[in-house]
Legacy VTK file of the C-alpha trace (Angstrom):
# vtk DataFile Version 3.0
C-alpha trace
ASCII
DATASET POLYDATA
POINTS 296 float
-45.586 -3.733 -39.365
-50.132 -3.743 -39.050
-52.499 -5.173 -36.958
-52.798 -8.174 -37.903
-49.305 -8.806 -38.302
-48.539 -8.369 -35.322
-50.389 -11.024 -33.411
-49.041 -10.500 -29.851
-50.152 -6.428 -29.751
-53.711 -7.694 -27.015
-54.860 -3.791 -28.458
-55.056 -4.149 -31.763
-58.268 -7.167 -30.918
-59.279 -6.735 -27.671
-61.964 -9.989 -28.399
-58.700 -12.254 -28.621
-57.325 -10.482 -26.007
-56.034 -13.610 -23.183
-57.352 -12.921 -19.490
-54.353 -12.597 -18.470
-53.656 -9.557 -20.455
-56.409 -7.684 -18.913
-55.501 -4.745 -16.658
-55.252 -6.534 -12.851
-59.276 -5.952 -10.963
-58.433 -3.642 -8.143
-59.209 -5.758 -5.028
-60.601 -5.404 -1.020
-58.100 -5.376 1.485
-55.354 -2.882 2.976
-55.014 -0.163 0.385
-50.853 1.214 0.601
-50.478 4.526 2.801
-50.890 7.854 1.345
-48.959 10.332 3.496
-50.578 13.359 4.116
-50.489 16.819 2.182
-48.078 19.162 4.299
-48.927 22.948 4.571
-46.033 25.061 2.903
-44.922 27.221 5.939
-43.854 31.116 4.957
-41.662 32.991 6.203
-42.487 35.997 8.391
-41.323 38.921 10.040
-41.618 41.189 13.198
-43.821 43.376 11.636
-45.525 40.188 11.053
-45.353 40.012 15.403
-47.080 43.101 15.688
-49.948 42.499 13.123
-50.952 39.560 15.260
-50.609 40.707 18.304
-52.835 43.710 17.175
-55.336 41.602 15.418
-55.614 39.285 18.713
-55.936 42.086 20.673
-58.911 43.653 18.159
-60.582 40.051 18.534
-60.533 40.025 22.243
-62.060 43.781 22.467
-64.783 43.116 19.735
-65.755 39.589 21.636
-64.677 40.019 24.958
-66.699 37.619 26.802
-65.340 34.245 25.221
-62.180 35.713 25.643
-62.998 35.668 29.757
-64.986 32.578 30.028
-62.264 30.848 28.795
-59.454 32.334 30.524
-61.718 32.026 33.319
-61.518 27.971 33.195
-57.571 28.855 33.581
-57.957 30.861 36.110
-60.239 28.503 38.528
-57.543 26.043 37.928
-55.006 27.711 38.895
-56.617 28.653 42.125
-57.864 25.149 42.474
-53.654 23.748 41.774
-52.707 26.665 44.916
-55.897 25.329 47.065
-54.629 21.736 46.350
-50.922 23.000 47.215
-52.085 24.554 50.560
-53.690 21.438 51.685
-51.421 19.445 50.791
-49.042 21.068 53.240
-46.626 21.696 49.846
-46.015 25.251 49.220
-42.183 24.585 47.442
-44.616 23.248 44.649
-46.288 26.862 44.040
-43.003 27.876 42.342
-42.364 24.915 39.928
-46.157 24.861 38.817
-46.641 28.294 38.834
-43.649 28.665 35.549
-44.663 25.178 34.557
-49.072 26.096 34.463
-48.611 28.410 31.244
-47.791 24.424 29.593
-51.009 24.286 28.895
-52.264 27.123 28.120
-52.602 25.775 23.962
-54.801 23.376 25.248
-57.419 26.298 26.518
-57.129 28.217 23.902
-59.066 26.207 20.949
-62.515 28.189 22.093
-60.065 31.342 21.407
-58.695 30.393 18.533
-62.312 29.555 16.802
-63.770 32.996 17.557
-61.081 34.461 15.567
-61.252 32.085 12.543
-65.285 32.451 12.626
-64.656 36.541 12.773
-62.345 36.033 9.968
-64.621 34.272 7.711
-66.806 37.321 9.067
-68.981 35.649 10.769
-70.562 36.624 13.840
-69.489 33.449 16.707
-72.164 32.212 18.845
-71.719 29.820 21.700
-73.307 26.876 20.422
-70.968 27.027 17.491
-68.109 27.877 19.246
-68.577 25.982 22.601
-69.415 22.539 19.934
-66.611 23.165 18.631
-64.389 23.047 21.272
-66.199 19.869 22.673
-66.072 17.768 19.725
-61.752 18.409 19.800
-62.262 15.479 22.215
-62.743 13.016 19.157
-60.413 15.157 16.797
-56.450 14.474 16.801
-56.846 17.302 19.806
-57.164 15.102 22.172
-53.548 13.665 21.160
-52.426 17.218 21.344
-53.529 17.559 24.892
-51.822 13.949 25.576
-48.402 15.897 24.582
-49.038 18.671 26.595
-49.853 17.157 29.747
-47.135 14.683 29.516
-44.005 17.484 29.161
-45.753 19.267 31.630
-45.477 15.884 33.764
-42.473 15.751 32.800
-41.513 19.249 34.360
-43.031 18.115 37.516
-41.427 14.888 37.952
-38.033 16.616 37.133
-38.928 19.952 39.729
-38.787 16.870 42.294
-35.606 15.314 41.134
-33.769 19.035 40.928
-35.503 19.188 44.841
-33.729 15.434 45.732
-30.705 16.658 44.450
-29.399 20.052 45.519
-32.100 20.184 48.175
-32.260 16.677 50.279
-31.400 17.702 53.017
-33.538 20.938 53.659
-36.480 21.198 55.166
-39.200 24.531 54.515
-42.818 24.842 55.754
-43.579 27.561 53.605
-42.519 28.960 50.661
-40.358 32.301 52.136
-38.696 29.424 53.697
-38.417 27.436 50.282
-37.589 31.191 48.531
-35.253 32.277 51.163
-33.347 28.603 50.679
-33.169 28.593 46.761
-32.067 32.114 46.600
-29.436 32.202 49.350
-27.702 29.055 49.489
-25.182 27.276 46.889
-27.026 24.465 46.462
-30.658 25.971 45.975
-28.775 28.550 43.432
-27.683 25.119 42.228
-31.242 23.763 41.774
-32.404 26.921 40.157
-29.357 26.958 37.645
-30.481 23.800 36.425
-33.596 23.514 37.184
-34.105 26.959 34.364
-32.408 25.253 32.418
-34.346 21.978 32.068
-37.446 24.263 31.722
-35.798 26.117 29.385
-35.263 23.243 26.946
-38.975 21.529 27.741
-40.943 24.305 27.311
-38.568 25.420 23.813
-40.311 21.760 22.624
-43.578 22.123 23.470
-43.948 25.668 22.316
-42.214 24.769 18.236
-43.920 21.365 18.435
-47.643 23.520 19.593
-47.593 26.810 18.201
-48.933 25.845 14.870
-49.705 22.751 15.532
-52.661 23.333 17.841
-54.750 25.730 15.196
-53.355 23.857 12.230
-55.753 20.836 13.753
-58.427 22.914 14.415
-58.083 23.966 10.556
-57.807 21.051 8.956
-57.676 17.270 8.657
-54.776 16.035 9.592
-53.080 13.548 12.065
-51.027 15.384 15.024
-47.546 13.970 14.360
-47.544 15.471 10.958
-49.282 19.305 12.253
-46.476 18.520 15.036
-43.852 18.534 11.977
-45.096 21.723 9.990
-44.912 23.246 13.369
-40.890 22.487 13.527
-41.213 23.287 10.433
-43.016 26.979 11.385
-39.803 27.413 13.911
-36.989 26.610 12.024
-37.308 28.337 8.994
-38.233 31.449 11.067
-36.626 31.481 14.337
-35.991 34.968 14.889
-39.149 35.939 14.800
-40.479 32.368 16.102
-37.800 32.629 19.796
-39.031 36.172 20.035
-42.687 35.190 19.930
-41.951 32.346 22.382
-40.485 34.043 24.516
-42.935 37.197 24.613
-45.906 34.664 25.509
-44.034 33.131 28.183
-42.900 36.232 30.066
-46.490 37.761 29.461
-48.355 35.074 30.722
-45.583 34.890 33.825
-45.942 38.256 34.687
-49.814 37.712 34.273
-49.911 35.217 37.104
-47.995 37.848 39.570
-51.442 39.328 40.178
-53.476 36.402 41.832
-53.683 35.061 37.876
-55.443 38.178 37.088
-53.674 39.162 34.136
-54.358 36.358 32.291
-57.898 37.603 32.294
-56.171 39.775 29.067
-52.736 37.871 28.580
-54.504 34.831 27.777
-57.456 35.938 25.525
-54.978 38.414 23.230
-52.342 35.706 22.709
-54.774 33.205 21.857
-56.509 34.947 19.710
-52.912 36.387 18.053
-51.758 32.726 17.828
-54.354 31.542 14.894
-53.459 35.098 13.374
-49.572 34.376 13.058
-50.979 30.257 12.321
-52.274 32.594 9.584
-49.613 33.645 8.784
-47.111 30.955 8.548
-49.141 28.607 7.639
-52.910 30.138 6.261
-56.203 28.910 7.286
-58.160 26.592 5.181
-61.156 28.198 5.635
-59.666 32.264 5.130
-62.057 33.856 3.083
-61.016 33.906 -0.997
-60.453 37.201 -0.938
-57.853 37.609 2.090
-55.817 33.958 1.356
-54.727 35.900 -2.347
-53.410 39.051 -1.275
LINES 1 297
296 0 1 2 3 4 5 6 7 8 9 10 11 12 13 14 15 16 17 18 19 20 21 22 23 24 25 26 27 28 29 30 31 32 33 34 35 36 37 38 39 40 41 42 43 44 45 46 47 48 49 50 51 52 53 54 55 56 57 58 59 60 61 62 63 64 65 66 67 68 69 70 71 72 73 74 75 76 77 78 79 80 81 82 83 84 85 86 87 88 89 90 91 92 93 94 95 96 97 98 99 100 101 102 103 104 105 106 107 108 109 110 111 112 113 114 115 116 117 118 119 120 121 122 123 124 125 126 127 128 129 130 131 132 133 134 135 136 137 138 139 140 141 142 143 144 145 146 147 148 149 150 151 152 153 154 155 156 157 158 159 160 161 162 163 164 165 166 167 168 169 170 171 172 173 174 175 176 177 178 179 180 181 182 183 184 185 186 187 188 189 190 191 192 193 194 195 196 197 198 199 200 201 202 203 204 205 206 207 208 209 210 211 212 213 214 215 216 217 218 219 220 221 222 223 224 225 226 227 228 229 230 231 232 233 234 235 236 237 238 239 240 241 242 243 244 245 246 247 248 249 250 251 252 253 254 255 256 257 258 259 260 261 262 263 264 265 266 267 268 269 270 271 272 273 274 275 276 277 278 279 280 281 282 283 284 285 286 287 288 289 290 291 292 293 294 295
Protein backbone atom coordinates (compact mmCIF):
# COMPACT_ATOMS: atom_id res chain seq x y z
CA UNK A 1 0.00 0.00 0.00
CA UNK A 2 1.37 3.40 -0.96
CA UNK A 3 1.56 6.36 1.34
CA UNK A 4 -1.24 8.08 -0.65
CA UNK A 5 -3.41 5.01 -0.13
CA UNK A 6 -2.93 5.29 3.62
CA UNK A 7 -4.21 8.76 4.53
CA UNK A 8 -4.17 7.90 8.19
CA UNK A 9 -0.36 7.93 8.25
CA UNK A 10 0.66 11.42 9.40
CA UNK A 11 4.32 10.75 8.60
CA UNK A 12 3.45 10.33 4.92
CA UNK A 13 2.20 13.93 4.65
CA UNK A 14 3.62 15.94 7.51
CA UNK A 15 2.12 19.10 6.05
CA UNK A 16 -1.34 17.51 6.33
CA UNK A 17 -0.87 16.08 9.78
CA UNK A 18 -3.34 17.37 12.28
CA UNK A 19 -2.10 19.30 15.33
CA UNK A 20 -3.49 16.56 17.53
CA UNK A 21 -1.12 14.07 15.91
CA UNK A 22 1.98 16.15 16.71
CA UNK A 23 4.12 14.98 19.61
CA UNK A 24 3.06 16.67 22.84
CA UNK A 25 5.15 19.60 23.93
CA UNK A 26 6.82 19.42 27.34
CA UNK A 27 5.23 21.86 29.70
CA UNK A 28 6.91 23.53 32.60
CA UNK A 29 5.92 21.99 35.90
CA UNK A 30 6.94 19.39 38.43
CA UNK A 31 9.12 16.71 36.89
CA UNK A 32 8.83 13.03 37.73
CA UNK A 33 11.17 11.91 40.50
CA UNK A 34 14.21 10.09 39.17
CA UNK A 35 15.84 8.01 41.92
CA UNK A 36 19.61 8.42 42.20
CA UNK A 37 21.80 5.70 40.79
CA UNK A 38 23.19 3.67 43.65
CA UNK A 39 26.88 2.80 43.40
CA UNK A 40 27.72 -0.88 43.29
CA UNK A 41 29.17 -2.52 46.39
CA UNK A 42 32.20 -4.76 45.99
CA UNK A 43 33.16 -7.79 48.02
CA UNK A 44 36.13 -7.27 50.35
CA UNK A 45 38.31 -9.58 52.41
CA UNK A 46 40.20 -9.39 55.67
CA UNK A 47 43.30 -8.64 53.59
CA UNK A 48 41.55 -5.50 52.32
CA UNK A 49 40.99 -4.45 55.93
CA UNK A 50 44.68 -4.81 56.69
CA UNK A 51 45.56 -2.90 53.53
CA UNK A 52 43.17 -0.08 54.51
CA UNK A 53 44.78 0.14 57.95
CA UNK A 54 48.27 0.29 56.44
CA UNK A 55 47.15 3.01 54.03
CA UNK A 56 45.55 4.93 56.90
CA UNK A 57 48.76 4.78 58.92
CA UNK A 58 50.72 5.89 55.85
CA UNK A 59 48.43 8.92 55.40
CA UNK A 60 48.80 9.85 59.06
CA UNK A 61 52.60 9.62 58.95
CA UNK A 62 52.72 11.58 55.69
CA UNK A 63 50.56 14.45 56.98
CA UNK A 64 50.44 14.17 60.80
CA UNK A 65 49.45 17.81 61.39
CA UNK A 66 45.96 17.25 59.98
CA UNK A 67 45.40 14.16 62.08
CA UNK A 68 46.58 15.87 65.25
CA UNK A 69 44.41 18.89 64.55
CA UNK A 70 41.16 16.98 64.00
CA UNK A 71 41.93 14.62 66.89
CA UNK A 72 42.49 17.61 69.17
CA UNK A 73 38.89 18.71 68.50
CA UNK A 74 37.66 15.32 69.66
CA UNK A 75 39.98 15.29 72.70
CA UNK A 76 38.96 18.83 73.69
CA UNK A 77 35.33 17.75 73.47
CA UNK A 78 36.04 14.81 75.74
CA UNK A 79 37.67 17.01 78.39
CA UNK A 80 34.80 19.48 78.06
CA UNK A 81 32.20 16.77 78.69
CA UNK A 82 34.21 15.48 81.66
CA UNK A 83 34.47 18.95 83.21
CA UNK A 84 30.74 19.49 82.61
CA UNK A 85 29.83 16.29 84.46
CA UNK A 86 32.11 17.11 87.37
CA UNK A 87 30.62 20.61 87.62
CA UNK A 88 27.09 19.14 87.67
CA UNK A 89 28.13 16.52 90.24
CA UNK A 90 27.13 13.71 87.87
CA UNK A 91 30.25 11.48 87.87
CA UNK A 92 28.13 8.39 87.25
CA UNK A 93 27.56 9.60 83.66
CA UNK A 94 31.28 9.37 82.84
CA UNK A 95 31.07 5.67 81.93
CA UNK A 96 28.06 5.83 79.55
CA UNK A 97 29.32 9.03 77.94
CA UNK A 98 32.77 7.50 77.54
CA UNK A 99 31.27 4.48 75.83
CA UNK A 100 28.92 6.55 73.64
CA UNK A 101 31.43 9.28 72.80
CA UNK A 102 33.05 7.27 69.94
CA UNK A 103 29.68 7.37 68.15
CA UNK A 104 30.54 10.97 67.20
CA UNK A 105 33.82 9.94 65.55
CA UNK A 106 32.59 9.73 61.92
CA UNK A 107 31.42 13.36 62.00
CA UNK A 108 34.84 14.63 63.13
CA UNK A 109 36.64 12.47 60.55
CA UNK A 110 35.39 14.37 57.47
CA UNK A 111 38.62 16.35 57.29
CA UNK A 112 40.66 13.17 57.43
CA UNK A 113 38.69 11.71 54.52
CA UNK A 114 39.52 14.80 52.47
CA UNK A 115 43.26 14.51 53.22
CA UNK A 116 43.25 10.86 52.13
CA UNK A 117 41.22 11.63 49.02
CA UNK A 118 43.63 14.34 47.89
CA UNK A 119 46.69 12.22 48.60
CA UNK A 120 45.19 9.31 46.62
CA UNK A 121 44.80 11.68 43.64
CA UNK A 122 48.46 12.64 43.89
CA UNK A 123 47.71 16.08 45.32
CA UNK A 124 49.32 17.66 48.34
CA UNK A 125 46.56 18.73 50.76
CA UNK A 126 46.52 22.28 52.01
CA UNK A 127 44.84 23.73 55.09
CA UNK A 128 42.74 26.11 53.01
CA UNK A 129 41.35 23.39 50.75
CA UNK A 130 40.77 20.83 53.50
CA UNK A 131 39.06 23.25 55.89
CA UNK A 132 36.96 24.69 53.05
CA UNK A 133 35.65 21.21 52.24
CA UNK A 134 34.96 20.49 55.91
CA UNK A 135 33.10 23.76 56.48
CA UNK A 136 31.12 23.27 53.28
CA UNK A 137 29.66 20.01 54.63
CA UNK A 138 27.18 21.91 56.79
CA UNK A 139 25.43 22.95 53.57
CA UNK A 140 25.32 19.41 52.15
CA UNK A 141 23.67 16.12 53.03
CA UNK A 142 26.47 15.54 55.54
CA UNK A 143 24.58 17.83 57.92
CA UNK A 144 21.66 15.38 57.93
CA UNK A 145 24.06 12.55 58.67
CA UNK A 146 25.37 14.54 61.62
CA UNK A 147 21.80 14.83 62.84
CA UNK A 148 21.40 11.03 62.57
CA UNK A 149 24.58 10.48 64.59
CA UNK A 150 23.60 12.97 67.28
CA UNK A 151 20.09 11.47 67.46
CA UNK A 152 21.48 7.97 68.06
CA UNK A 153 23.85 9.40 70.68
CA UNK A 154 20.89 11.09 72.38
CA UNK A 155 18.94 7.80 72.36
CA UNK A 156 21.95 6.11 73.95
CA UNK A 157 22.12 8.68 76.77
CA UNK A 158 18.35 8.54 77.30
CA UNK A 159 18.29 4.76 77.57
CA UNK A 160 21.18 4.88 80.06
CA UNK A 161 19.16 7.19 82.30
CA UNK A 162 16.10 4.96 81.89
CA UNK A 163 18.04 1.82 82.81
CA UNK A 164 19.59 3.60 85.79
CA UNK A 165 16.11 4.43 87.05
CA UNK A 166 14.87 0.87 86.47
CA UNK A 167 17.83 -0.99 87.98
CA UNK A 168 19.46 1.47 90.39
CA UNK A 169 16.62 3.79 91.29
CA UNK A 170 17.13 3.39 95.05
CA UNK A 171 20.93 3.32 95.00
CA UNK A 172 23.01 6.39 95.77
CA UNK A 173 26.53 7.14 94.59
CA UNK A 174 28.42 10.38 95.09
CA UNK A 175 31.49 9.52 93.01
CA UNK A 176 32.53 7.47 90.03
CA UNK A 177 34.20 4.94 92.36
CA UNK A 178 30.89 4.43 94.21
CA UNK A 179 29.06 4.02 90.93
CA UNK A 180 31.61 1.48 89.63
CA UNK A 181 31.40 -0.49 92.89
CA UNK A 182 27.58 -0.67 92.77
CA UNK A 183 27.34 -1.74 89.12
CA UNK A 184 29.96 -4.48 89.55
CA UNK A 185 29.06 -5.90 92.97
CA UNK A 186 25.27 -5.83 93.22
CA UNK A 187 22.64 -7.86 91.30
CA UNK A 188 20.94 -4.64 90.21
CA UNK A 189 24.20 -3.21 88.97
CA UNK A 190 25.10 -6.34 87.01
CA UNK A 191 21.64 -6.32 85.44
CA UNK A 192 22.17 -2.70 84.46
CA UNK A 193 25.50 -3.58 82.85
CA UNK A 194 24.07 -6.58 81.01
CA UNK A 195 21.02 -4.84 79.56
CA UNK A 196 22.88 -1.59 78.92
CA UNK A 197 25.64 -3.42 77.05
CA UNK A 198 23.11 -5.24 74.88
CA UNK A 199 21.22 -2.05 74.01
CA UNK A 200 24.45 -0.14 73.43
CA UNK A 201 25.78 -2.90 71.16
CA UNK A 202 22.58 -2.79 69.09
CA UNK A 203 22.68 1.01 68.73
CA UNK A 204 26.38 0.90 67.83
CA UNK A 205 25.73 -1.76 65.17
CA UNK A 206 22.93 0.30 63.64
CA UNK A 207 24.98 3.50 63.59
CA UNK A 208 28.09 1.77 62.30
CA UNK A 209 26.12 0.12 59.49
CA UNK A 210 24.48 3.44 58.58
CA UNK A 211 27.64 5.56 58.54
CA UNK A 212 30.71 3.45 57.77
CA UNK A 213 30.32 4.03 54.02
CA UNK A 214 27.74 6.84 54.03
CA UNK A 215 30.03 9.52 55.47
CA UNK A 216 32.88 9.20 52.92
CA UNK A 217 30.32 8.56 50.16
CA UNK A 218 28.57 11.88 50.83
CA UNK A 219 31.92 13.65 50.79
CA UNK A 220 32.81 12.07 47.46
CA UNK A 221 29.50 12.20 45.54
CA UNK A 222 26.37 14.28 45.17
CA UNK A 223 23.95 11.85 46.82
CA UNK A 224 21.15 12.21 49.36
CA UNK A 225 21.84 10.93 52.87
CA UNK A 226 19.12 8.26 52.77
CA UNK A 227 20.62 6.70 49.63
CA UNK A 228 24.06 6.90 51.21
CA UNK A 229 22.83 5.03 54.29
CA UNK A 230 21.23 2.37 52.09
CA UNK A 231 24.58 1.82 50.35
CA UNK A 232 26.28 1.68 53.75
CA UNK A 233 23.84 -0.94 55.08
CA UNK A 234 24.28 -2.90 51.85
CA UNK A 235 28.06 -2.86 52.31
CA UNK A 236 27.71 -4.45 55.74
CA UNK A 237 25.06 -6.91 54.55
CA UNK A 238 27.17 -8.16 51.63
CA UNK A 239 30.43 -8.27 53.63
CA UNK A 240 29.27 -9.25 57.14
CA UNK A 241 32.49 -10.87 58.34
CA UNK A 242 35.03 -8.21 57.37
CA UNK A 243 32.70 -5.29 58.14
CA UNK A 244 31.71 -6.53 61.61
CA UNK A 245 35.37 -7.23 62.32
CA UNK A 246 36.12 -3.67 61.24
CA UNK A 247 33.42 -2.35 63.56
CA UNK A 248 34.79 -4.29 66.54
CA UNK A 249 38.30 -3.08 65.70
CA UNK A 250 37.20 0.56 65.54
CA UNK A 251 35.22 0.30 68.80
CA UNK A 252 37.97 -1.55 70.65
CA UNK A 253 40.79 0.74 69.59
CA UNK A 254 38.74 3.87 70.31
CA UNK A 255 37.79 2.73 73.81
CA UNK A 256 41.42 1.82 74.55
CA UNK A 257 42.49 5.24 73.25
CA UNK A 258 40.11 6.92 75.72
CA UNK A 259 41.70 5.29 78.76
CA UNK A 260 44.97 7.28 78.95
CA UNK A 261 43.13 10.59 79.48
CA UNK A 262 41.94 10.65 75.83
CA UNK A 263 45.56 10.97 74.67
CA UNK A 264 45.46 7.78 72.62
CA UNK A 265 42.95 9.48 70.32
CA UNK A 266 45.76 11.59 68.86
CA UNK A 267 46.93 8.44 67.06
CA UNK A 268 43.93 6.12 66.89
CA UNK A 269 41.35 8.60 65.55
CA UNK A 270 43.44 9.91 62.61
CA UNK A 271 44.62 6.44 61.57
CA UNK A 272 41.09 5.03 61.68
CA UNK A 273 39.70 8.07 59.86
CA UNK A 274 42.19 7.74 57.02
CA UNK A 275 41.74 3.96 56.95
CA UNK A 276 37.95 4.29 56.69
CA UNK A 277 38.40 6.32 53.51
CA UNK A 278 40.57 3.59 51.99
CA UNK A 279 38.06 0.94 53.06
CA UNK A 280 35.34 2.99 51.33
CA UNK A 281 37.44 3.03 48.15
CA UNK A 282 37.68 -0.75 48.24
CA UNK A 283 33.96 -1.17 48.88
CA UNK A 284 32.50 1.44 46.53
CA UNK A 285 35.32 3.28 44.83
CA UNK A 286 35.99 6.99 44.93
CA UNK A 287 34.55 8.98 42.03
CA UNK A 288 37.60 11.22 42.17
CA UNK A 289 40.16 8.39 42.18
CA UNK A 290 42.82 8.43 39.45
CA UNK A 291 41.79 6.41 36.40
CA UNK A 292 44.86 4.25 36.66
CA UNK A 293 43.89 3.27 40.20
CA UNK A 294 40.25 2.70 39.39
CA UNK A 295 41.12 0.36 36.51
CA UNK A 296 43.46 -1.67 38.60
